[in-house]
PDB file of N, CA, C and O in Angstrom:
ATOM      1  N   MET A   1       0.920  -1.267  -0.175  1.00  0.00           N
ATOM      2  CA  MET A   1       0.225  -0.016   0.173  1.00  0.00           C
ATOM      3  C   MET A   1       0.885   1.289   0.042  1.00  0.00           C
ATOM      4  O   MET A   1       1.664   1.560   0.956  1.00  0.00           O
ATOM      5  N   GLU A   2       0.777   1.962  -0.681  1.00  0.00           N
ATOM      6  CA  GLU A   2       1.313   3.143  -0.985  1.00  0.00           C
ATOM      7  C   GLU A   2       1.246   4.657   0.159  1.00  0.00           C
ATOM      8  O   GLU A   2       0.139   5.175   0.303  1.00  0.00           O
ATOM      9  N   TYR A   3       2.157   5.117   0.718  1.00  0.00           N
ATOM     10  CA  TYR A   3       1.721   6.362   1.534  1.00  0.00           C
ATOM     11  C   TYR A   3       0.489   7.051   1.711  1.00  0.00           C
ATOM     12  O   TYR A   3      -0.175   7.307   2.715  1.00  0.00           O
ATOM     13  N   LYS A   4       0.291   7.372   0.100  1.00  0.00           N
ATOM     14  CA  LYS A   4      -0.923   8.162   0.366  1.00  0.00           C
ATOM     15  C   LYS A   4      -2.242   7.281   0.599  1.00  0.00           C
ATOM     16  O   LYS A   4      -3.255   7.683   1.172  1.00  0.00           O
ATOM     17  N   ASP A   5      -2.057   6.070   0.078  1.00  0.00           N
ATOM     18  CA  ASP A   5      -3.214   5.097   0.517  1.00  0.00           C
ATOM     19  C   ASP A   5      -3.488   4.849   1.767  1.00  0.00           C
ATOM     20  O   ASP A   5      -4.635   4.650   2.169  1.00  0.00           O
ATOM     21  N   ALA A   6      -2.368   4.837   2.560  1.00  0.00           N
ATOM     22  CA  ALA A   6      -2.396   4.493   3.728  1.00  0.00           C
ATOM     23  C   ALA A   6      -2.817   5.558   4.647  1.00  0.00           C
ATOM     24  O   ALA A   6      -3.000   5.361   5.848  1.00  0.00           O
ATOM     25  N   HIS A   7      -2.989   6.837   3.985  1.00  0.00           N
ATOM     26  CA  HIS A   7      -3.551   7.885   4.821  1.00  0.00           C
ATOM     27  C   HIS A   7      -5.003   8.038   4.483  1.00  0.00           C
ATOM     28  O   HIS A   7      -5.865   8.380   5.293  1.00  0.00           O
ATOM     29  N   ARG A   8      -5.212   7.744   3.166  1.00  0.00           N
ATOM     30  CA  ARG A   8      -6.626   7.453   2.777  1.00  0.00           C
ATOM     31  C   ARG A   8      -7.172   6.298   3.484  1.00  0.00           C
ATOM     32  O   ARG A   8      -8.360   6.104   3.740  1.00  0.00           O
ATOM     33  N   ALA A   9      -6.383   5.706   3.714  1.00  0.00           N
ATOM     34  CA  ALA A   9      -7.112   4.448   4.516  1.00  0.00           C
ATOM     35  C   ALA A   9      -7.693   4.747   6.108  1.00  0.00           C
ATOM     36  O   ALA A   9      -8.674   4.347   6.735  1.00  0.00           O
ATOM     37  N   ILE A  10      -6.600   5.627   6.400  1.00  0.00           N
ATOM     38  CA  ILE A  10      -7.101   6.309   8.254  1.00  0.00           C
ATOM     39  C   ILE A  10      -8.186   7.405   7.948  1.00  0.00           C
ATOM     40  O   ILE A  10      -8.796   7.928   8.881  1.00  0.00           O
ATOM     41  N   ASP A  11      -8.490   7.847   6.287  1.00  0.00           N
ATOM     42  CA  ASP A  11      -9.307   9.105   6.578  1.00  0.00           C
ATOM     43  C   ASP A  11     -10.184   8.204   6.247  1.00  0.00           C
ATOM     44  O   ASP A  11     -11.204   8.738   6.684  1.00  0.00           O
ATOM     45  N   ILE A  12     -10.490   7.306   5.827  1.00  0.00           N
ATOM     46  CA  ILE A  12     -12.061   6.419   5.214  1.00  0.00           C
ATOM     47  C   ILE A  12     -12.507   5.759   6.860  1.00  0.00           C
ATOM     48  O   ILE A  12     -13.636   5.739   7.352  1.00  0.00           O
ATOM     49  N   ALA A  13     -11.091   5.205   7.528  1.00  0.00           N
ATOM     50  CA  ALA A  13     -11.263   4.517   8.563  1.00  0.00           C
ATOM     51  C   ALA A  13     -11.979   5.558   9.918  1.00  0.00           C
ATOM     52  O   ALA A  13     -12.405   5.009  10.934  1.00  0.00           O
ATOM     53  N   GLU A  14     -12.027   7.086   9.747  1.00  0.00           N
ATOM     54  CA  GLU A  14     -12.339   8.000  10.896  1.00  0.00           C
ATOM     55  C   GLU A  14     -13.746   8.031  10.817  1.00  0.00           C
ATOM     56  O   GLU A  14     -14.496   8.190  11.780  1.00  0.00           O
ATOM     57  N   LYS A  15     -14.246   7.798   9.068  1.00  0.00           N
ATOM     58  CA  LYS A  15     -15.498   8.195   8.632  1.00  0.00           C
ATOM     59  C   LYS A  15     -16.573   6.988   9.394  1.00  0.00           C
ATOM     60  O   LYS A  15     -17.709   7.160   9.834  1.00  0.00           O
ATOM     61  N   ILE A  16     -15.710   5.697   9.355  1.00  0.00           N
ATOM     62  CA  ILE A  16     -16.787   4.602  10.011  1.00  0.00           C
ATOM     63  C   ILE A  16     -17.157   5.131  11.262  1.00  0.00           C
ATOM     64  O   ILE A  16     -16.475   5.997  11.810  1.00  0.00           O
ATOM     65  N   LYS A  17     -18.197   4.671  11.756  1.00  0.00           N
ATOM     66  CA  LYS A  17     -18.548   4.918  13.113  1.00  0.00           C
ATOM     67  C   LYS A  17     -18.090   3.705  13.750  1.00  0.00           C
ATOM     68  O   LYS A  17     -18.339   2.599  13.271  1.00  0.00           O
ATOM     69  N   ASN A  18     -17.227   3.924  15.138  1.00  0.00           N
ATOM     70  CA  ASN A  18     -16.909   3.124  15.753  1.00  0.00           C
ATOM     71  C   ASN A  18     -16.846   3.538  17.122  1.00  0.00           C
ATOM     72  O   ASN A  18     -15.968   4.336  17.449  1.00  0.00           O
ATOM     73  N   PRO A  19     -17.937   2.953  18.251  1.00  0.00           N
ATOM     74  CA  PRO A  19     -18.507   3.382  19.186  1.00  0.00           C
ATOM     75  C   PRO A  19     -17.015   3.608  20.141  1.00  0.00           C
ATOM     76  O   PRO A  19     -16.854   4.632  20.806  1.00  0.00           O
ATOM     77  N   CYS A  20     -15.999   2.515  20.091  1.00  0.00           N
ATOM     78  CA  CYS A  20     -14.894   2.375  21.272  1.00  0.00           C
ATOM     79  C   CYS A  20     -13.942   3.130  20.646  1.00  0.00           C
ATOM     80  O   CYS A  20     -13.937   3.948  21.565  1.00  0.00           O
ATOM     81  N   ALA A  21     -13.439   3.406  20.174  1.00  0.00           N
ATOM     82  CA  ALA A  21     -12.084   4.132  19.661  1.00  0.00           C
ATOM     83  C   ALA A  21     -12.205   5.111  18.524  1.00  0.00           C
ATOM     84  O   ALA A  21     -12.950   4.731  17.620  1.00  0.00           O
ATOM     85  N   SER A  22     -11.713   6.126  18.390  1.00  0.00           N
ATOM     86  CA  SER A  22     -11.442   6.731  16.667  1.00  0.00           C
ATOM     87  C   SER A  22     -10.302   6.165  16.010  1.00  0.00           C
ATOM     88  O   SER A  22      -9.696   5.382  16.742  1.00  0.00           O
ATOM     89  N   ALA A  23      -9.822   6.307  14.886  1.00  0.00           N
ATOM     90  CA  ALA A  23      -9.407   5.470  13.874  1.00  0.00           C
ATOM     91  C   ALA A  23      -7.544   5.658  14.385  1.00  0.00           C
ATOM     92  O   ALA A  23      -6.641   4.827  14.480  1.00  0.00           O
ATOM     93  N   GLN A  24      -7.593   7.019  14.599  1.00  0.00           N
ATOM     94  CA  GLN A  24      -6.175   6.721  14.987  1.00  0.00           C
ATOM     95  C   GLN A  24      -5.571   5.885  16.135  1.00  0.00           C
ATOM     96  O   GLN A  24      -4.439   5.402  16.175  1.00  0.00           O
ATOM     97  N   SER A  25      -6.823   5.790  17.321  1.00  0.00           N
ATOM     98  CA  SER A  25      -6.291   4.882  18.606  1.00  0.00           C
ATOM     99  C   SER A  25      -6.455   3.297  17.932  1.00  0.00           C
ATOM    100  O   SER A  25      -6.244   2.339  18.676  1.00  0.00           O
ATOM    101  N   VAL A  26      -6.780   3.104  16.716  1.00  0.00           N
ATOM    102  CA  VAL A  26      -7.046   2.198  15.896  1.00  0.00           C
ATOM    103  C   VAL A  26      -5.607   1.575  15.473  1.00  0.00           C
ATOM    104  O   VAL A  26      -4.814   0.791  15.995  1.00  0.00           O
ATOM    105  N   PHE A  27      -5.674   2.357  14.199  1.00  0.00           N
ATOM    106  CA  PHE A  27      -5.058   2.206  13.257  1.00  0.00           C
ATOM    107  C   PHE A  27      -3.595   2.961  13.308  1.00  0.00           C
ATOM    108  O   PHE A  27      -3.670   4.090  13.792  1.00  0.00           O
ATOM    109  N   TYR A  28      -2.448   2.602  12.952  1.00  0.00           N
ATOM    110  CA  TYR A  28      -1.361   3.678  12.609  1.00  0.00           C
ATOM    111  C   TYR A  28      -0.386   3.086  11.001  1.00  0.00           C
ATOM    112  O   TYR A  28      -0.326   1.936  10.565  1.00  0.00           O
ATOM    113  N   CYS A  29       0.067   3.972  10.602  1.00  0.00           N
ATOM    114  CA  CYS A  29       0.761   3.848   9.420  1.00  0.00           C
ATOM    115  C   CYS A  29       2.175   4.180   9.136  1.00  0.00           C
ATOM    116  O   CYS A  29       2.797   5.170   9.521  1.00  0.00           O
ATOM    117  N   THR A  30       2.521   3.346   8.513  1.00  0.00           N
ATOM    118  CA  THR A  30       4.262   3.634   7.934  1.00  0.00           C
ATOM    119  C   THR A  30       4.206   3.714   6.527  1.00  0.00           C
ATOM    120  O   THR A  30       3.194   3.206   6.044  1.00  0.00           O
ATOM    121  N   GLN A  31       5.121   4.278   5.623  1.00  0.00           N
ATOM    122  CA  GLN A  31       5.295   4.521   4.870  1.00  0.00           C
ATOM    123  C   GLN A  31       4.965   3.812   3.191  1.00  0.00           C
ATOM    124  O   GLN A  31       5.248   4.097   2.027  1.00  0.00           O
ATOM    125  N   SER A  32       4.191   2.734   3.937  1.00  0.00           N
ATOM    126  CA  SER A  32       3.728   1.492   3.014  1.00  0.00           C
ATOM    127  C   SER A  32       2.638   0.539   3.817  1.00  0.00           C
ATOM    128  O   SER A  32       2.131  -0.505   3.407  1.00  0.00           O
ATOM    129  N   GLU A  33       2.473   1.064   4.806  1.00  0.00           N
ATOM    130  CA  GLU A  33       1.139   0.122   5.567  1.00  0.00           C
ATOM    131  C   GLU A  33       0.428   0.373   6.345  1.00  0.00           C
ATOM    132  O   GLU A  33       0.976   1.070   7.199  1.00  0.00           O
ATOM    133  N   VAL A  34      -0.898   0.118   6.617  1.00  0.00           N
ATOM    134  CA  VAL A  34      -1.752   0.492   7.772  1.00  0.00           C
ATOM    135  C   VAL A  34      -1.729  -0.874   8.378  1.00  0.00           C
ATOM    136  O   VAL A  34      -1.875  -1.995   7.891  1.00  0.00           O
ATOM    137  N   TYR A  35      -1.430  -0.303   9.965  1.00  0.00           N
ATOM    138  CA  TYR A  35      -1.372  -1.591  10.542  1.00  0.00           C
ATOM    139  C   TYR A  35      -2.406  -1.137  11.796  1.00  0.00           C
ATOM    140  O   TYR A  35      -2.377   0.025  12.202  1.00  0.00           O
ATOM    141  N   LEU A  36      -3.363  -2.179  12.407  1.00  0.00           N
ATOM    142  CA  LEU A  36      -4.019  -2.388  13.570  1.00  0.00           C
ATOM    143  C   LEU A  36      -3.141  -2.477  14.526  1.00  0.00           C
ATOM    144  O   LEU A  36      -2.110  -3.148  14.471  1.00  0.00           O
ATOM    145  N   LYS A  37      -3.677  -1.498  15.866  1.00  0.00           N
ATOM    146  CA  LYS A  37      -2.810  -1.236  16.861  1.00  0.00           C
ATOM    147  C   LYS A  37      -3.442  -2.440  17.859  1.00  0.00           C
ATOM    148  O   LYS A  37      -4.616  -2.752  18.059  1.00  0.00           O
ATOM    149  N   GLN A  38      -1.960  -3.090  18.503  1.00  0.00           N
ATOM    150  CA  GLN A  38      -1.928  -4.083  19.294  1.00  0.00           C
ATOM    151  C   GLN A  38      -2.985  -3.614  20.426  1.00  0.00           C
ATOM    152  O   GLN A  38      -3.770  -4.272  21.109  1.00  0.00           O
ATOM    153  N   ASP A  39      -2.885  -3.108  20.405  1.00  0.00           N
ATOM    154  CA  ASP A  39      -3.547  -2.442  22.384  1.00  0.00           C
ATOM    155  C   ASP A  39      -4.929  -1.523  21.392  1.00  0.00           C
ATOM    156  O   ASP A  39      -5.496  -0.725  22.139  1.00  0.00           O
ATOM    157  N   ALA A  40      -5.152  -1.519  20.836  1.00  0.00           N
ATOM    158  CA  ALA A  40      -6.641  -0.915  20.136  1.00  0.00           C
ATOM    159  C   ALA A  40      -7.858  -1.177  20.711  1.00  0.00           C
ATOM    160  O   ALA A  40      -8.505  -2.135  20.289  1.00  0.00           O
ATOM    161  N   GLN A  41      -8.367  -0.366  21.768  1.00  0.00           N
ATOM    162  CA  GLN A  41      -9.563  -0.962  22.040  1.00  0.00           C
ATOM    163  C   GLN A  41     -11.060  -1.400  21.311  1.00  0.00           C
ATOM    164  O   GLN A  41     -12.228  -1.344  21.694  1.00  0.00           O
ATOM    165  N   VAL A  42     -10.573  -1.736  20.402  1.00  0.00           N
ATOM    166  CA  VAL A  42     -11.789  -2.583  19.528  1.00  0.00           C
ATOM    167  C   VAL A  42     -12.014  -4.096  19.714  1.00  0.00           C
ATOM    168  O   VAL A  42     -10.986  -4.686  20.049  1.00  0.00           O
ATOM    169  N   SER A  43     -12.867  -4.695  19.608  1.00  0.00           N
ATOM    170  CA  SER A  43     -12.520  -5.772  19.732  1.00  0.00           C
ATOM    171  C   SER A  43     -12.348  -6.721  18.578  1.00  0.00           C
ATOM    172  O   SER A  43     -12.808  -6.259  17.534  1.00  0.00           O
ATOM    173  N   ILE A  44     -11.863  -7.810  18.481  1.00  0.00           N
ATOM    174  CA  ILE A  44     -11.178  -8.261  17.401  1.00  0.00           C
ATOM    175  C   ILE A  44     -12.136  -8.320  15.953  1.00  0.00           C
ATOM    176  O   ILE A  44     -11.686  -8.044  14.841  1.00  0.00           O
ATOM    177  N   ASN A  45     -13.420  -8.704  16.206  1.00  0.00           N
ATOM    178  CA  ASN A  45     -14.643  -8.330  15.106  1.00  0.00           C
ATOM    179  C   ASN A  45     -14.569  -7.121  14.574  1.00  0.00           C
ATOM    180  O   ASN A  45     -14.440  -7.007  13.355  1.00  0.00           O
ATOM    181  N   ASP A  46     -14.620  -6.308  15.184  1.00  0.00           N
ATOM    182  CA  ASP A  46     -14.622  -5.017  15.142  1.00  0.00           C
ATOM    183  C   ASP A  46     -13.696  -4.846  14.207  1.00  0.00           C
ATOM    184  O   ASP A  46     -13.862  -5.011  12.999  1.00  0.00           O
ATOM    185  N   SER A  47     -12.527  -4.452  14.856  1.00  0.00           N
ATOM    186  CA  SER A  47     -11.268  -4.317  13.916  1.00  0.00           C
ATOM    187  C   SER A  47     -11.272  -5.087  12.503  1.00  0.00           C
ATOM    188  O   SER A  47     -11.229  -4.402  11.481  1.00  0.00           O
ATOM    189  N   GLU A  48     -11.320  -6.383  12.420  1.00  0.00           N
ATOM    190  CA  GLU A  48     -11.435  -7.161  11.059  1.00  0.00           C
ATOM    191  C   GLU A  48     -12.760  -6.368  10.400  1.00  0.00           C
ATOM    192  O   GLU A  48     -12.459  -6.158   9.225  1.00  0.00           O
ATOM    193  N   LYS A  49     -13.941  -5.904  10.637  1.00  0.00           N
ATOM    194  CA  LYS A  49     -14.620  -5.667   9.935  1.00  0.00           C
ATOM    195  C   LYS A  49     -14.353  -4.318   9.447  1.00  0.00           C
ATOM    196  O   LYS A  49     -14.593  -4.072   8.265  1.00  0.00           O
ATOM    197  N   ILE A  50     -13.888  -3.420  10.214  1.00  0.00           N
ATOM    198  CA  ILE A  50     -12.942  -2.009   9.665  1.00  0.00           C
ATOM    199  C   ILE A  50     -12.194  -2.463   8.452  1.00  0.00           C
ATOM    200  O   ILE A  50     -12.551  -2.341   7.281  1.00  0.00           O
ATOM    201  N   LEU A  51     -10.730  -3.191   9.074  1.00  0.00           N
ATOM    202  CA  LEU A  51     -10.207  -3.425   8.227  1.00  0.00           C
ATOM    203  C   LEU A  51     -10.505  -3.715   6.693  1.00  0.00           C
ATOM    204  O   LEU A  51      -9.903  -3.231   5.735  1.00  0.00           O
ATOM    205  N   GLU A  52     -11.620  -4.657   6.667  1.00  0.00           N
ATOM    206  CA  GLU A  52     -12.122  -5.429   5.273  1.00  0.00           C
ATOM    207  C   GLU A  52     -12.849  -4.082   4.577  1.00  0.00           C
ATOM    208  O   GLU A  52     -12.328  -3.639   3.554  1.00  0.00           O
ATOM    209  N   ILE A  53     -13.661  -3.636   4.945  1.00  0.00           N
ATOM    210  CA  ILE A  53     -14.041  -2.073   4.522  1.00  0.00           C
ATOM    211  C   ILE A  53     -13.113  -1.150   4.198  1.00  0.00           C
ATOM    212  O   ILE A  53     -13.441  -0.505   3.202  1.00  0.00           O
ATOM    213  N   VAL A  54     -12.201  -0.882   4.614  1.00  0.00           N
ATOM    214  CA  VAL A  54     -10.969  -0.009   4.348  1.00  0.00           C
ATOM    215  C   VAL A  54     -10.698  -0.789   2.883  1.00  0.00           C
ATOM    216  O   VAL A  54     -10.918  -0.205   1.822  1.00  0.00           O
ATOM    217  N   SER A  55     -10.196  -2.170   2.936  1.00  0.00           N
ATOM    218  CA  SER A  55      -9.699  -3.068   2.135  1.00  0.00           C
ATOM    219  C   SER A  55     -10.491  -2.406   0.866  1.00  0.00           C
ATOM    220  O   SER A  55     -10.098  -1.641  -0.015  1.00  0.00           O
ATOM    221  N   LYS A  56     -11.637  -2.943   1.099  1.00  0.00           N
ATOM    222  CA  LYS A  56     -12.377  -3.002  -0.418  1.00  0.00           C
ATOM    223  C   LYS A  56     -12.623  -1.453  -0.704  1.00  0.00           C
ATOM    224  O   LYS A  56     -12.984  -1.235  -1.860  1.00  0.00           O
ATOM    225  N   LEU A  57     -12.501  -0.332   0.117  1.00  0.00           N
ATOM    226  CA  LEU A  57     -12.492   0.900  -0.275  1.00  0.00           C
ATOM    227  C   LEU A  57     -11.447   1.211  -0.999  1.00  0.00           C
ATOM    228  O   LEU A  57     -11.489   1.975  -1.963  1.00  0.00           O
ATOM    229  N   LEU A  58     -10.423   0.627  -0.570  1.00  0.00           N
ATOM    230  CA  LEU A  58      -9.202   1.105  -1.232  1.00  0.00           C
ATOM    231  C   LEU A  58      -9.180   0.644  -2.357  1.00  0.00           C
ATOM    232  O   LEU A  58      -8.479   1.241  -3.175  1.00  0.00           O
ATOM    233  N   LYS A  59      -9.864  -0.463  -2.757  1.00  0.00           N
ATOM    234  CA  LYS A  59      -9.302  -1.157  -4.099  1.00  0.00           C
ATOM    235  C   LYS A  59     -10.549  -0.709  -5.147  1.00  0.00           C
ATOM    236  O   LYS A  59     -10.742  -1.172  -6.271  1.00  0.00           O
ATOM    237  N   ASN A  60     -11.333   0.316  -4.456  1.00  0.00           N
ATOM    238  CA  ASN A  60     -12.565   0.515  -5.484  1.00  0.00           C
ATOM    239  C   ASN A  60     -11.986   2.026  -5.953  1.00  0.00           C
ATOM    240  O   ASN A  60     -12.595   2.687  -6.794  1.00  0.00           O
TER     241      ASN A  60
END
């Protein structure tokens, strides 16, 4: 994933309503990847859904 795409993924994730945490507390990005933080205060199911949505949106 390119750097601009990583930031786009963060922007998209921020638009996804997550009652547990903001996107910045769930994700962090490097110049090439978007990662889910280990200590993110979301359930595994929620984080998987968010990553799945972000992945789909980035493909479009």
